[in-house]
SESEMAR-630161 format. One line per field, with one value per atom (N, C-alpha, C): x, y, z; atom name; residue number from 0; residue in one letter. Coordinates in steps of 0.1 Angstrom, whole numbers. Layout:
residues N
u X; ...
v Y; ...
w Z; ...
atomo CA; ...
num NUM; ...
residuo A; ...
end
This chain:
residues 59
u 142; 137; 123; 116; 102; 101; 109; 109; 113; 122; 125; 115; 107; 95; 83; 83; 73; 78; 89; 96; 95; 98; 95; 81; 73; 58; 54; 57; 53; 59; 72; 77; 70; 68; 58; 46; 38; 27; 29; 39; 42; 45; 53; 55; 44; 35; 22; 13; 12; 5; 10; 25; 29; 29; 28; 24; 10; 2; -12; -16; -7; -8; -4; 9; 15; 5; -2; -11; -25; -29; -39; -34; -24; -18; -17; -13; -9; -23; -32; -46; -51; -53; -57; -49; -36; -28; -28; -30; -32; -46; -56; -69; -66; -59; -57; -50; -40; -32; -41; -49; -60; -68; -73; -81; -76; -64; -54; -54; -51; -48; -59; -72; -83; -86; -83; -85; -75; -63; -51; -53; -58; -59; -65; -77; -83; -72; -67; -58; -47; -40; -29; -34; -46; -51; -53; -58; -59; -45; -34; -22; -16; -16; -12; -18; -32; -38; -32; -29; -25; -10; -3; 13; 11; 2; 1; -3; -13; -16; -4; 4; 17; 26; 28; 36; 32; 20; 16; 5; 9; -1; -9; -3; -10; -18; -30; -37; -49
v 138; 124; 125; 134; 137; 145; 155; 163; 156; 146; 138; 128; 124; 113; 123; 135; 144; 147; 148; 150; 139; 127; 115; 114; 115; 113; 123; 135; 145; 143; 139; 134; 122; 113; 102; 106; 115; 120; 127; 135; 142; 132; 123; 111; 105; 102; 95; 107; 118; 125; 129; 127; 129; 115; 103; 91; 92; 98; 97; 107; 117; 128; 121; 115; 109; 98; 92; 80; 86; 98; 104; 111; 116; 121; 109; 97; 85; 79; 81; 74; 74; 86; 89; 80; 80; 73; 59; 54; 40; 35; 45; 41; 39; 50; 49; 37; 33; 21; 8; 8; -5; -4; 5; 7; 3; 7; 5; -12; -17; -31; -39; -34; -42; -43; -30; -31; -40; -41; -47; -64; -67; -81; -89; -87; -96; -96; -84; -85; -96; -96; -104; -118; -122; -136; -138; -130; -131; -133; -127; -127; -141; -144; -159; -168; -168; -178; -178; -165; -165; -170; -169; -174; -188; -196; -209; -214; -207; -212; -212; -201; -201; -211; -216; -226; -239; -243; -255; -252; -249; -245; -258; -269; -281; -289; -289; -294; -305
w 369; 360; 354; 363; 358; 346; 345; 333; 321; 321; 310; 306; 316; 312; 305; 310; 301; 288; 286; 272; 264; 269; 262; 257; 268; 265; 253; 254; 244; 231; 231; 217; 212; 220; 215; 210; 216; 210; 197; 195; 184; 171; 175; 165; 160; 170; 166; 157; 161; 152; 138; 138; 124; 117; 121; 117; 111; 118; 116; 104; 102; 93; 78; 80; 67; 64; 73; 66; 60; 64; 59; 46; 43; 31; 21; 25; 18; 13; 21; 19; 5; -3; -14; -27; -25; -33; -32; -19; -19; -25; -23; -29; -44; -51; -65; -69; -61; -65; -65; -53; -51; -64; -68; -80; -93; -94; -105; -105; -95; -91; -96; -92; -94; -109; -116; -132; -139; -133; -140; -138; -126; -123; -133; -140; -149; -162; -165; -176; -174; -161; -158; -161; -157; -157; -173; -180; -196; -201; -198; -204; -200; -185; -183; -191; -195; -202; -216; -221; -236; -236; -225; -224; -224; -218; -218; -232; -237; -252; -260; -257; -266; -264; -251; -246; -254; -252; -258; -271; -282; -292; -297; -296; -302; -289; -290; -279; -284
atomo N; CA; C; N; CA; C; N; CA; C; N; CA; C; N; CA; C; N; CA; C; N; CA; C; N; CA; C; N; CA; C; N; CA; C; N; CA; C; N; CA; C; N; CA; C; N; CA; C; N; CA; C; N; CA; C; N; CA; C; N; CA; C; N; CA; C; N; CA; C; N; CA; C; N; CA; C; N; CA; C; N; CA; C; N; CA; C; N; CA; C; N; CA; C; N; CA; C; N; CA; C; N; CA; C; N; CA; C; N; CA; C; N; CA; C; N; CA; C; N; CA; C; N; CA; C; N; CA; C; N; CA; C; N; CA; C; N; CA; C; N; CA; C; N; CA; C; N; CA; C; N; CA; C; N; CA; C; N; CA; C; N; CA; C; N; CA; C; N; CA; C; N; CA; C; N; CA; C; N; CA; C; N; CA; C; N; CA; C; N; CA; C; N; CA; C; N; CA; C; N; CA; C; N; CA; C
num 0; 0; 0; 1; 1; 1; 2; 2; 2; 3; 3; 3; 4; 4; 4; 5; 5; 5; 6; 6; 6; 7; 7; 7; 8; 8; 8; 9; 9; 9; 10; 10; 10; 11; 11; 11; 12; 12; 12; 13; 13; 13; 14; 14; 14; 15; 15; 15; 16; 16; 16; 17; 17; 17; 18; 18; 18; 19; 19; 19; 20; 20; 20; 21; 21; 21; 22; 22; 22; 23; 23; 23; 24; 24; 24; 25; 25; 25; 26; 26; 26; 27; 27; 27; 28; 28; 28; 29; 29; 29; 30; 30; 30; 31; 31; 31; 32; 32; 32; 33; 33; 33; 34; 34; 34; 35; 35; 35; 36; 36; 36; 37; 37; 37; 38; 38; 38; 39; 39; 39; 40; 40; 40; 41; 41; 41; 42; 42; 42; 43; 43; 43; 44; 44; 44; 45; 45; 45; 46; 46; 46; 47; 47; 47; 48; 48; 48; 49; 49; 49; 50; 50; 50; 51; 51; 51; 52; 52; 52; 53; 53; 53; 54; 54; 54; 55; 55; 55; 56; 56; 56; 57; 57; 57; 58; 58; 58
residuo M; M; M; K; K; K; K; K; K; L; L; L; D; D; D; Q; Q; Q; C; C; C; G; G; G; F; F; F; F; F; F; A; A; A; K; K; K; G; G; G; K; K; K; I; I; I; K; K; K; A; A; A; Q; Q; Q; I; I; I; K; K; K; E; E; E; A; A; A; R; R; R; S; S; S; K; K; K; A; A; A; K; K; K; P; P; P; T; T; T; M; M; M; D; D; D; K; K; K; L; L; L; T; T; T; A; A; A; L; L; L; D; D; D; K; K; K; R; R; R; I; I; I; E; E; E; P; P; P; K; K; K; R; R; R; A; A; A; E; E; E; I; I; I; K; K; K; G; G; G; L; L; L; K; K; K; E; E; E; K; K; K; L; L; L; A; A; A; N; N; N; P; P; P; I; I; I; Q; Q; Q
end
Protein backbone atom coordinates (compact mmCIF):
# COMPACT_ATOMS: atom_id res chain seq x y z
CA UNK A 1 0.00 0.00 0.00
CA UNK A 2 2.83 2.36 0.86
CA UNK A 3 4.46 1.98 -2.58
CA UNK A 4 1.14 2.81 -4.28
CA UNK A 5 0.82 5.98 -2.20
CA UNK A 6 4.33 7.04 -3.14
CA UNK A 7 3.60 6.47 -6.83
CA UNK A 8 0.44 8.55 -6.55
CA UNK A 9 2.34 11.27 -4.76
CA UNK A 10 5.09 11.41 -7.37
CA UNK A 11 2.60 11.32 -10.25
CA UNK A 12 0.76 14.23 -8.66
CA UNK A 13 4.03 16.18 -8.48
CA UNK A 14 4.84 15.40 -12.11
CA UNK A 15 1.39 16.52 -13.24
CA UNK A 16 1.73 19.75 -11.25
CA UNK A 17 5.13 20.35 -12.87
CA UNK A 18 3.66 19.76 -16.34
CA UNK A 19 0.81 22.20 -15.64
CA UNK A 20 3.31 24.80 -14.40
CA UNK A 21 5.44 24.33 -17.54
CA UNK A 22 2.41 24.63 -19.84
CA UNK A 23 1.33 27.81 -18.08
CA UNK A 24 4.78 29.36 -18.41
CA UNK A 25 4.82 28.53 -22.15
CA UNK A 26 1.31 30.00 -22.61
CA UNK A 27 2.07 33.23 -20.71
CA UNK A 28 3.69 35.18 -23.62
CA UNK A 29 0.79 34.23 -25.90
CA UNK A 30 -1.74 35.35 -23.31
CA UNK A 31 0.12 38.64 -22.89
CA UNK A 32 -0.02 39.22 -26.65
CA UNK A 33 -3.75 38.47 -26.70
CA UNK A 34 -4.36 40.84 -23.79
CA UNK A 35 -2.42 43.59 -25.55
CA UNK A 36 -4.39 43.04 -28.75
CA UNK A 37 -7.65 43.09 -26.84
CA UNK A 38 -6.70 46.42 -25.24
CA UNK A 39 -5.99 47.86 -28.70
CA UNK A 40 -9.23 46.49 -30.19
CA UNK A 41 -11.58 47.55 -27.37
CA UNK A 42 -11.80 51.29 -28.30
CA UNK A 43 -12.47 50.30 -31.92
CA UNK A 44 -15.34 48.06 -30.80
CA UNK A 45 -16.94 50.97 -28.96
CA UNK A 46 -16.46 53.19 -32.03
CA UNK A 47 -18.07 50.58 -34.32
CA UNK A 48 -20.97 50.16 -31.92
CA UNK A 49 -21.56 53.93 -31.98
CA UNK A 50 -21.47 53.97 -35.79
CA UNK A 51 -23.95 51.07 -35.97
CA UNK A 52 -26.32 52.97 -33.70
CA UNK A 53 -26.02 56.05 -35.94
CA UNK A 54 -26.85 53.92 -38.96
CA UNK A 55 -29.85 52.41 -37.18
CA UNK A 56 -31.35 55.86 -36.42
CA UNK A 57 -30.08 58.25 -39.10
CA UNK A 58 -32.62 60.98 -38.30
CA UNK A 59 -32.22 62.55 -34.88
